N, C-alpha and C positions, 0 to 999 in steps of 0.2 A: 353206223355199221362198219365204217372203214377203220383201218388200223394204221396208226402213225409210226414213223421210223423210231421215235423215242420209246413207244410202247414195245415194239419188237426188240429193240436193244435191251431194254430193262428186263424183258422176259428172258432173253438169252443169258444175261448176267445172273438172273435169279436161278436159272437152270444150272449154270456152272457152279454157283455158290453152293447149291444144295448137293450137287454131285461131289464137290470137293469135301464138304463137311462129312458126307457119308464115307468117302474114301479114307480120310485121315482119322475118322473116329474108329473105323474098322481096324486100322493099323496103329496100335499104341506103341509105336517105336519110331525111331528117326528114319526118315525116308532117304534111301540111297539114290544116286543118279539114275540107277536102273528103274527104281520105283517111279521116279518122276517121269521118265521116258514112257514107261508102261501106262501111267496115268494119262499122259498126253495122247497116247494112241487110243485110249478108251474114250477120251473127250472129243476126239476128232470128228466122229459122226455127229455129235451135238453141234459142233461148229458148222459143219456142212449143212445141217438142217437149218440152222440160223441163217446161213447165207442164202439158202433157197427161199425161205419165207421173206427175207429182206429183198431179194431180187424180184419176187412176185409183187411185193408192196410198192416197189419203185417202177414197176412195169418194164423191167429189164428182160425182155423176152429171150434175147440171145443167151444171157447168163443162165436163165431158167432152163433153157434147152441144153446148155452145156452141162450143168449140174445133174440134170436128169439122165443125160447120156452117160455120165460118169458113175451112175448107180445110186445117187442120193435118193432117199426115200420120198416118193411123191406125196406121201401122207404125213410129211414133217409137220410138227405142231409147235406152238409156243406154250408157255406155262399154263395157259387157260384152255388148252386143247383146241385152239383155233388152228385149223389146218391151212396149208398153203392154198387149198381149193376154196376154203371159206374166205380168205383174204382176196383172192382173185375175183370171186363172185361178188363180194361186197363192193368192190371197186369197179365192177363192170368190165373187167379185162377179158373179153370173150376169147381172144387169141390164146391167152395163158390158160384159161379154163379148158379149152380144147386140148392144149398141149399136156396139161396135167392128167386129164382123163385118158389120153392116149398112152400115158405111161403107167396107168393103173391106179390113179387116185380114187379113193373110195367116195362115191357121190352120196353115200348115206352116213358118212362119219359125222358124229355129233361133237359139239364143243362143250365147254363146262356147263353152259346153261341149256344144253340139249337142242341147240339149233343145228339143223343140217344145212348144207349149201343151198338146197332147194328153198328152205325158209327164207334165206337172205335174198335169193333171186326173186321170190314172190313179193317180198316187202317193197322192192323197187320196181315191180312189174317188168322185169327184164325178160321179155318173152323169148328172144333168141337163146339166152343162157338157160332158161327153163327147159326149152326144147332139147338142148345139148344134154342136160342132166337127166331128163327123162329117157333119152336115147341110150344113156349110159346106165340105165336100170335104177335110177333114183326112185325111192319109194314114195309114190305120190300121196299115200295115206299119211305120211309124216307131216304134211301140211295142216292136218287137223289140229295139231297142238297150238299153233299160233296164227295160222293164216287160212287161206282158202285153197281149194283144189284147182287144178289147171283149167277145168271147164268154167268155173266161176270167174277166174281171172280173165279168160277169153271173153266171157259175156260182158264183164265190166269194161274191158278194153273196147269191145265193139260198140257198146252203148255210148261211150265217150266219143268215139270216132264218128258215129252216126250223128250225134248232136252237133259236133264240130263241123261236119260236112254240110248239114242242113242250115246251120246259121252262118256259114261262110267263113268260119275261123280256121279252117284247115285247107291247104292247097291240095290239088289232085295228086301231084307227085308224092307228097308226104303221105296222103291217104293210101295210095297204092302200096307204098313201102310198108306201112303199118299193117295193112290188111294181109300182106304176104306173110308177115310175122305171125299173125293170128292163125292163118292157114297152116303154117309150119308147125305151130304148137298143136293144133288139132291132129295133124298127121302123125306127129310124134306120139301123141296120146293114143291114137287108134292102133298104131303099129307096135307099140311097146307091150310089155307084159300086163299092162292095165287091162288089155282085152280080156283077160281071164276074169276080171271083175264085172265086165259089162256084157259078157257073152262072146260068141264067135266073132272074129274079125270080119267086118263088112268090107270085102275087097272092092265091091262096086262103089262104095262111099269113098274109099281111099282114092280110087281112080277119078271120081268126080272132083274131089278136093284138089288133086294134082292138076286136072284140067282147068279148074277155077283159078289156081295160082298162076298158070300160064296166061289165062285170059285177062288177068288184072292189069297187065301192061298195055292192053289195047282197048279195053272196054270203055263204053261211053259213060257219061255222068249218071244217066238213068240206070245203066247196067250195074255200076258200082253200088248204087243205093239198093238195088234189088239183091245184089250178092250179100250185102251186109244183113239184110232182113232174112235171107235164106240161111246164112250162117247162124244167126241167132235162133231161128226155128230148129235147125239141126242140133244145136248144142242142147236145147231143151229136151230133145228126145234121148240124149245119152244120159244114162243114170248109172252112177257107181253103186253097185249093190254091196 
C-alpha cells in the first residue's frame, strides 16, 4: 500500500511529459522565450504538487506544513490519482493525515482503483487514523467495496485483544492503549454523520463511552475484561441500516 520515492518521481516525470506533449502539440510553431516562460509558470503548480506528495512520502512534516501554508493543493495527486492523503494513510503518518485534513484534504477522494483513504486505513486496521477520517466526514459506506465497516473492525480488534489478554500474550499497558483506540473509534462513529443511518444520536451512550475511556487508565484486570465484553455487546446492538 505504500508508495516509494521512485514511484512518485516517475509519476511526476510522466505528468510533465504528458503536459509538455500537449503544450507543444497545440503550438505548431517555434516557441519563443516568452512561450517557454509561460509554460514554466503553468507547470509550476504540478511541480509544487509533486513536492507535496514527496514530502508526505518521506514523512517531512515541516515541509508539508510549509507547502500547504503556501497554498499548495492538499488534494495533490500522482498520475494514478493517489492523493497526498492516500500516501499518508498508507504509511501510517497520523500527524500528516491530521495536517492534510485541517487544510481541506478530501477524505473521500478515490484513486485510480477506487480506493479511498478509509479503505487503506481499514486494510492495516489503523484505528486512530480511521477515527480521524470519520471525524472529517469520510463516507463509512465506502468500505463496503473492499473492506469492512468500522463496527466490524472494532469487533475484530476487541476479539483479538480479549484473546491476547486471556492467554497472557498482551501486557496491561498495551491493552489499555489499544482499548482507548477502540473507544475513540466508537465515539467517532456515534458522533459523526453515521448517526443518520442508525437513528438518533444516543448522548447517554456517548457519555458512558467517554467515562469508560477515562476509567481504562485505572481499572483492575477484572474490570478491563468486563469492559471488553461490554464493548462487544454494545457494538452488536448498533446496526447500520
